[in-house]
N, C-alpha and C positions, 0 to 999 in steps of 0.2 A: 735200728729201727724197732726189733722185737723187745729191746731191754726198756724202751720208754715207759710203757705201761707200769712196769715195776717200779720204776723210779717215781712215778707220779703217787703211787701209795703212800710214800714217805716224805713227799714234797710239801712244805707249808701251804695251808690254803686260806689263813685268816690274812687280812691285809693290814699291814704295818701302819701304825700311828704316823702322821705326817712329821713329826720331829725326827724319829728313827728313819722315817724314808728318806727325808733331806740328807740326814748325816750319812747314811749308806750311799747314796747317789755322790754325794760330795767325795766320800773317802775312795770310792771306785775311780773316779776321775782325778784324784789327787795323786794316784800311783804315777802319772805322768809327770806332774811337776817334781814329785820326790824323786824320780828316776833320772831327772835332768838336773836339778838344782843341788840335789845332795852331791852330786859328782864334781861339783865345781871346786871345792877346796881339794880333791883328790888329784886334780890334773897335773900338777907340779912332780907329784910322787909317781904317778903313772907314766908321765913322759920320761921321767929320769930311768925308769926301770924299763920300759917297753920300746921307748924311741929316744934314746939318749943323744943319737946325732942330730936329731930335728925335734926339739921339743914343741914346735909348734903344731906337729902333727897328733899330739894330744887332745887338741880341739875337736878332732875328727869323732872322738867318743860321744861328743853331744850331737853334732849334726848328723852321724850315722842313726843314731836313735830317732831323730827327727825324722829322716829320710823313711825309716821304715815305719814309723806313725802313719806318714803320708801315704804310703803304699798300702798299709792295712786298711786305712780308712776307706779306700776306694772299694774293697770287698766285704768289708765288715758289715756294712748296711744291709746289702742283698743277703748276706747268710743269716743275720740277725732275723729278717723278715721272713726266711724260710725254715730255719731250725728253732726259733725263739732266742729270747734275750739271754736267759741264764745259761742256755747250752753253750752259746757264743763265748760268753765270759768264762764260763769253766774251762773251754778248751784254750781260750787265749790265756787263762792263768797256767795251765800245764806248760804250753809254750814258752811263757814268761821265766816260770821258774827253771825249766829246761835251759835256758839261754843264761841266765844268771850262774847257774852251776857251771856251764862253759866258760864265762867271763871269768870266774872266781880261779879256775886252774890254769887259764892260759898263760903262756910265756911269750907270746907274740903280740903285736899290736894288730896285726893283720885278723887273727883269729878274735881278738877282742873287738874289732870293728864288726866283723860278722855277727858276734853274738849280741852287739849291741842293735844291730839292724834287727836280729830277731825279736829282741826285748821291745823295739819299736812296734814292729808288726803285731806282736802280741798285745801291747798296751792300747793299741785302737780299739780292741773288743770292748773293755770297759768304757772307754771314752765314747764310742759310738751307742752301743747298747743301753748304757745308763741315761744317755738323753733320749733313746726310743722309749725306755720304761716311763719316763716322766710323760713323754708324748702320749703313751698309751692310757695313762689314767687321768691325765690333765688336758684342758685345752684352753686356748684365748688367753685372757687376762689371768686366769688362774694358774696356767702353765707358765707363763712370763713371771708369776710372782714366785712359784716353786723354784725356777731356774735361778732366779736372781739370789735366792737363799743358798742354793747349791754353789754358785759362782763366789758369793760372799765367804764361804767356809773354804772353798777351793783356793781364793786368793791368799789365804793365810800360810798356805803351804811353803809358797816360795821365800816368805819371810823366816820360816823356821828351819826349812831343809838344809840350807848351807851350814847352820850352827850345828844341826844334828849330825851331819856329814862330818864335819871339823872334829866333833867330839869322839865319833866312832873311829876315825883314824888315829887320834890322840890315845884312844884306849887300847886300839889294835892296830890295824893297819887299813890300807885302802881297799883289800880284797874283801873284806868283813862287810864292806858296804853292799856287796852283792848278796850276802846272806841277809842283811837287813831288808833289801828289796824282796827277795824271795819270801820272807817272814810276813812282810806287810801285805804283799800280793795274795798269799795264800789266806792270811787272817781275815781280809776283806771278803774273799770269795766264800770263805766258810761261813762267814756271818750272812751273806746274800743266800747261800744254799739252804741256811737252817731257819731263816727268817722271812725271806722275800717270796711270794708266791710269782709265778711266771705270769706276766702281763699280756701276753700275745697268745689270744685263744686259738686253738687248733683251726678253726674255720677261717681265722684271718690270715694265715700263713699263705706266703706267695711262693709258686715256684720259681727256681733260679732258672733265669734266661739270659743268655750272653746276648741274645738279639736284642731283647729290651734294653739291655744296659748300654749296648752300643748306640741305640736309637736316642737313648736318654742323654749320652755323650754329645751326639751331632746337634740334637736340639738345645743343650746347653750352651755351646759354643757357637751357635747359629744366631743367638740373640744378642743383639748388641749391648744392651744394658748388662746382662749377665756376663758376658765376655769381659767387658772394660771392669765391671766390679771384681770380677775374678783376678784380673792382671794387676789392679791396685791392690788387693788383699795380698797378693803374692810379694808385691814390693813393700808393703808395711810389715807382713812376716819377715821378709830378707832383712828390714833394718833391725828387728827384735832379734832373730837369730844371730845376726852379724854381731850386735853388741853382747849378747849371752856368749857367744863363742869366745870373744876376745876379753870380756872386762876381768876375769880373775887375772890374766897375764898383765894387763894394764895396772891394777891394783899393786900387784906384786913387784913386776920389773920395772915399771916406770915411776911409780910413787912409794914403793917400798912398805906396802900395806898388806903384804901376803898374810901376816900372822892376825890381822883383824878384819881381813877381807868378808868373812862371813856376817860380820857385824854391819859393815857397809852396806852389803847386799840386802841383808834383812831390813835395814831401814829405807832402801830405796824400793823395796816390795811394798812395804807398808804404805809409802807415801804415794806409789804408783796405783795401788788397790783403790784409791778414792776415785779413779777414773769413771767406775761403773755407777757410783752415786751421782757424779756430775752429769753423767750422759742421761741417767734416768731422770734427772731433774730438768734438763734442757731439751731433749730431743723432740719431745711434742711441741714445744714452743718455736724452736728454731728449725728443725727438719734434719734429716740424716745428711744429706750432702753438704750444707752449710758447715755443720761441726767437723766432717770429714777434712772439706778444704782449709779450714782455719786451723786444725791441727798440723796440716802438711805445711802450710805458711809458717807456723810457729817452729815445726822442726827444721825447716830451711834457714829460717832466722838464728835459732840455737845453735845449729850445727856451723854456721858460718863465724857466730861467737866463740864456739869452741875452737875452731882454727885460728881465730884473730888472737885469742888467749895464748895459744901455743906459739904464734910468731913473735908476740911482744915479750917473751921471755920473763913472765911473772914469777915471782917465788914459787917453790913447789907447792907450798901449803895452799896458795890461793888458786893454782891451777888444777890442784886435787879436789878442791870444793867445786870448781865449776864442773870438773869432769863428772863428779858424783851428780851434780844438778842435771847435767846432760843425760846421764843413764837413767834419771827419773822422768825426762822429759820423753826418751824414747819409749819406756815401758808403759807411761801414762798415754802417750799418743796411740799406742797398741789397744789399750783399753777402751778409748774413745773412737777408735776407727774400725777395729775388725767386727765388732757386732753389728755396726752399721752398714758395713760392707756386705757382710753376709746377708743382712734383711734386704739390702737393695739387689743382690745376685739371685735372692729366692723369691722375691716378690712375682715375677712372671712365672714362675715355676710350680705354682700350686699344685697342679694336676699329677707332678711327678716330684714332690718336695722331697722325699726321703732319698731318691736316688741322686737328684739335684745336689742336695747337701753334701752326699758322699763325694760327688764329681767335682764340685767346687772346692771342698776343705782338702780333698786330696791333692789336687792341681796347685792349689795355692801353697800348701806345705811343701810339695816336693820341688815346685819352683823355687821357694824361699830358700831352701837348702843349697840348691844351685847357686843362687846369689851369694849365700853367706859363705860357703867353702872358702872360694878364692880371697874374699875379704879378709877372713879368719887367718888364712896362711899366709897373707902378706905381713903380718904383723911384723914390725922391725924394731921393737923396743919402746914405741911412742903410739898415742892414739891417732897420730895424723891420717894414716891410711883407712882406718876405720871411720874417721870424720868425713874424709873425702867420699867413701863409698855410701855411707848414710846420707850426705848430702845430695848425691846423684839419685839414690832411689827416691829421697822426699820429693825432689824436683819433677822427675818423672811420674810420680804418684800423683802429685797435684795436677800437672797438664792431663793426665788421664781422667782424673776425678772432674775436672772441668768439661770433659766430652760425655760423661754420663747423663742420660735422659730417661727418666722414668716413663713407662707406658702412659700414664695418667696426664703427662706434660702436654 
């Protein structure tokens, strides 16, 4: 408390230009995608070293991070409203770098998973606070425009991260990845500290109140539209995380493409990133619910097609191509459903939008991890169980989406 005035004397006061602001917000949020996708090429090596008796457990390195991110999201919003956006990002960065050092030196999978959980909790800070910064400075259509630019830059990271991870592993080893994570987060945080002024004025800061947070939880889950949209978002994220957890193993063990996996994944990410453009073009004309339902119907049909291709015993190359297209469909579906589901969930919660966003996002993320872990750990050398899991999730998501009714209906 006493050091805050001293810090402000050296804090930047001049607002950033829009281009630099968008780039900074995109890079802060990109720490999440980098922390997940750059790990994919390392899973075989980490599994062989830390869990040689059960290589499937290496997948937990991904889901433990996502679980931590879900937990952190629940608390980061209220903390950012109380202490300011920059303070939360800085302390998040400190925790993140500490966790990467633990992961770098660990010799056990259990310690690695604990470190990844801490990394996820810490990464929730830039994830939430960056969006809050945009909301502090922009509103309405201009905010939507800025966020679209942020997400456009952010969407390029999954295309590049696996190749970057593979390059680091080839030059050194998988442990050096954690040094890269630490350097990236440190550089982005330093950039923010030196260039970005605090966007939350002292008079607008809100006191922490567990009673208010619990009241918001009750209100969120008491509203049928918000509750259903959150459950559907959980299933959509569950499909995404299930695919993300297993896809490296499938490309490697099922189709023998471990050495080229990062190229395959980069192509998949580029194709799937067009979903935001498609959604922006059609959502005003068609509405959110029709797009969501259409995507789940498509996912049901494509997943059934994937199962049929495996049953027909087609040549491996043909099955590989269909599997890659199925990957694109899952990531594309997430791009067309998650934003719309979030909008449906938050539409009735305008009076508590910040708290509601944290609650909905945290619930959906943690719930999705609970879905993805058993699907990922059931991997048997083929994508069969993954396809069945995603098919079941898509079917349930379609049924629940059909039950959603907006207050204006």
